[in-house]
N, C-alpha and C positions, 0 to 999 in steps of 0.2 A: 691549468685545466683547458682542454680543447673544447671548442663549442660544438663539435660534432659527436661528442660522447653523450649518450642518452641513457638515463636511468629508466627502469621499468619495474612495475609491480604488477604481477599477473596472478590470477587464480585459474589453474588449469587442472581439470579432473580432481578437484578437491585438494589441490596442493598449492600453497602460497609460494610463489617464486619471486624473489627480490634480486634485482640486478642493479648494482651501483658501480659503473665503470669510472665515475668521476670522484669516487671516494679516495682518500689518501692511499688505502690499499684496496684496489678494485676487487669486488666480491660478487659472486652469485650464490644465493642462499635459498634453501628449500625447507618447507615445514608443512606437515599435514594441516589442513584448514581446521579440523576439529581441535588440534592442539593449539593452533594460533588463536582460536576463538576464546580459549581459556587463559591465554597469556596476556601479559601487559607489555606494550612497546613504549619506550620512553627515550628521551634525549638526555644523555649524561655528559658532563664535562670530563675530559680525559684527566684523571687525577694523577697519572704517572708522570706525565710531562707538562701538564697544564697547557697543552697545545692541542686544540681541536675538540670535537664533540662526537661522542658515540651515539649511534642508533642502537639501543640496548633492548634486549628481550629478557623479561622476567617470567619464567614459566610457572604454571600452577604447582609443580612439584618442587618449587624453590630453587630450581636450576636457573642460572642466568648466563647470558651470552652477549658479548659485544658483537653486533652484526657488521657494522661498518663505521669507520672513523672518517669524519668530515672536517674540512678546514674551518668552516664557520658554523655557528649555531643555526643560522638561517638555512643552510644546506641540509643540516640534520633534521630540522623541523619540517622542511619540505619533503624529505624522504618519509618522515613519520606520517605526515598528512596523506601522502600517496598510499601508504599501507592502510591507513584508516579508510580512505575513499574506496580502495579496491575491496576491502572486507565489507563495507557497507553495500557496495554494488553487488557483491556476491550474495549477500543475505537478502537483497531485494529481488534478485532474479529467481523466479520459481523453479523448482526442481524439474528437470527435463528427463525424459526417458533415456535419451542419448547423452553421454557425457561430453560429446564433441560440441554440444550447444551451450555449455555452461562456462565458457571462457570469459573472464572479465579482465581487462588489462588497463593499467594506468601507466602512462609514460610521461616523462618530462625531460626537458633539457633546460637551458638557461631561460627560454621563453615560457609562454603559457602551457599549461598541462592539457593533454589531449586524452579523452576518454573514448575507448572503443569497446563495443560488445559484439560478440559473434552470435548472439541469440537471434534467430530469425524473427522478423517483425510480424508475420501472420500468426505465428503461434503465441507470441507475446500478447497480441491484442485480440485474439480469438475469443477468449473468455470474457473480456470486457464487452465486445460486440454482442455476444450471446446474452449477457446480463442486461444490457441496454435494450435489446430487442424484446426480451421477456418482460421488462418493466413497461415498455411501450404497449405491448399487446395486453398486458394486465390492465393498464389504465384505460385502454380502448374498450375492453370487456366491461369494466366497471361503469364507464360512461354509458355504454349501450344498455346495461341492465337498469341503470337509473332512469334512462329515457323511457324504457318499457314500463317501469313502475309508475312513472308520472302519467303516461298516456293511458294506461289500463285502469288506473284508479278512478274512483268516482269524482265527478266534477260538481261544482256547486249549483249549476243551473239545471242539472238532471234530477234533482230531488223534487218530488211533488210537494206542493204545499199542503201539509197535513194539519197544520195548526190553524184552527179556526179562530177568528177574531171575536166571535160572539160567545158569550159565556153560556154554559148549559142552562137549560130552563129549570131543571131540578137542582136543588142544592145537594151537596155531597152528603152521603149517608142516608138519604131518603130512599125507602124501598120503591122499586119501579118494576112493573111487569115487563115481560119479554116483548109483548106486542107494542107497549108504549115506547120501549127502548128502540125497537126496529122502526117505528113510525117517525121517530125524531131524526133519523138519518136520511 
């Protein structure tokens, strides 16, 4: 296997595109994303020759396909993980009005895997910024209202002392004329 061969797993315009040039039989394979979401991808040992491992697709309608044959199980599992990551990335990218902005690609060679997305950053983070701004303004409004309520409410030192410390001269329940009542005050 040459080190300049690069596998890639892409989702473009709702189509899963797998390219495995380093497989025993190099292959480019396509499937609609809706169908791929209902299918199971797995690694199977080559039962015909006991040599190599297949990246295998088991569709929801009980059809099954061997996608690519790899020399080692590690290569086949790496391809399986690339498919998984690409599908996860595609499901985490919000639907865009233009299909040109929904490409998600996963590529790997012998070295570490690179993840690229063509979704523009301003559209991706625009909703997040709007939500954070709305939360900040709401918190500011609530704090302002609380401040106004505290300042406009009665304070303890504004209440006149209406409680007299001296007990009334007459006992409760004793009849009293209006003139006597007014003279006591």
